[in-house]
C-alpha positions, 0 to 999 in steps of 0.5 A, a space after each residue: 579649896 575648903 578643908 574637908 573633915 571626914 569622921 569614922 563611925 566604926 569602932 575606934 580601936 586605935 583610940 588609946 594611942 591617939 588619945 594622948 595628944 592633948 593640946 598640952 602634949 602637942 605643945 611639948 611634943 617637939 621638945 620631949 619626943 623630937 628632941 630629947 627622946 629621939 636623940 637620947 632614948 631612940 637614938 635616931 635624931 630628928 634633924 639629921 636623920 628623920 627630917 631629911 628622910 621625910 623630905 626625900 619622897 614628897 610628891 605632888 599629892 601627899 598624904 601624911 598619916 599621924 602628923 603629930 605636932 606637924 613638925 615635919 610638915 612645917 620644916 619639910 620644905 613641901 613645895 607650894 604646888 603640893 596638895 597635902 592631906 592629913 589623916 589622924 584619929 585625933 582632932 587636936 593633932 589635925 588642927 595643930 598640924 594644919 596650922 603649922 603647915 599654914 595652908 588653908 587648902 590642906 584637907 584633914 580626915 579624921 579616921 582610925 587607921 585600924 578601920 576602913 580608910 575613908 580615902 578617895 583618889 591616889 597619892 604620890 607620897 604617903 608618910 607614916 612617921 612614928 605611927 605604927 608603934 602606937 597602934 595596938 595588936 600584933 604586927 601582922 594586924 598593923 601591917 594590914 594598913 599597908 594593904 589598905 593603902 595600896 589602891 591609894 598609892 600612885 603607880 610611881 608613888 612611895 609609902 614611907 616612914 619610921 617606927 620604934 622597934 621593940 625587939 631585935 635591937 638594944 634599948 638603952 636605960 632611958 629607952 627601956 624605961 620609956 618603952 615599958 612605961 608607954 606600953 603599960 599605958 597603952 600609948 605604945 603597942 610595939 614590944 614584939 615589933 621587929 625589922 624582919 617581920 616588918 620587912 617581910 610584910 611589906 615585901 608581901 605587898 610591894 615590889 620595892 622595899 627598903 629598910 634600915 635601922 638607926 638606933 631603935 628606929 626602923 626607917 622604911 619605904 615601899 613602892 610598886 604595889 603588887 597585884 592582889 592576885 600575886 598574893 593569893 597564889 
């Protein structure tokens, strides 16, 4: 299957968070983010916590939104029969992640998740690891993404991922300084992101929601999308 690349012509309001992923940044991403920052700043280790969580819900049709360096795709033991689609605003990330996965059939979609998603069909699993804290705006605006994903989640599918919280947790010295730096630069937009509001927003859209905090990171999963008529009452 040939690779499909779809571009979004709408205003790219998520551009600031995506622009940082240059080829150089992606080359050091595993070391700086997944090894050093996850272990010592966010206190949610990659290998022992986040990677096993990524593997947990992989279905036969998988959509990975914000694949970063492609680490989870490379080390996630994704079955050969699984059809994988990658979605990101940054072409560097899409290319690197696809290369690390090593499957020519991988579909890549270049799009801004804060805009209308150019998706077709449904997926058995949708992962969003370390994406939401990079999006601009209030948490309630970011959570509209999960409303947009509902029509593309299979009946027994799961949407899941991780995000760094800005409130309701205790950041250490290292984490506080990274939080301030990234938020001031527009790389992060998560100062007011808390678990309670996050969980409530998911519960408004999905029947089954699970969340847990490890260090400063929220791990979440949601399934069984609610009928939109239920939310209009």
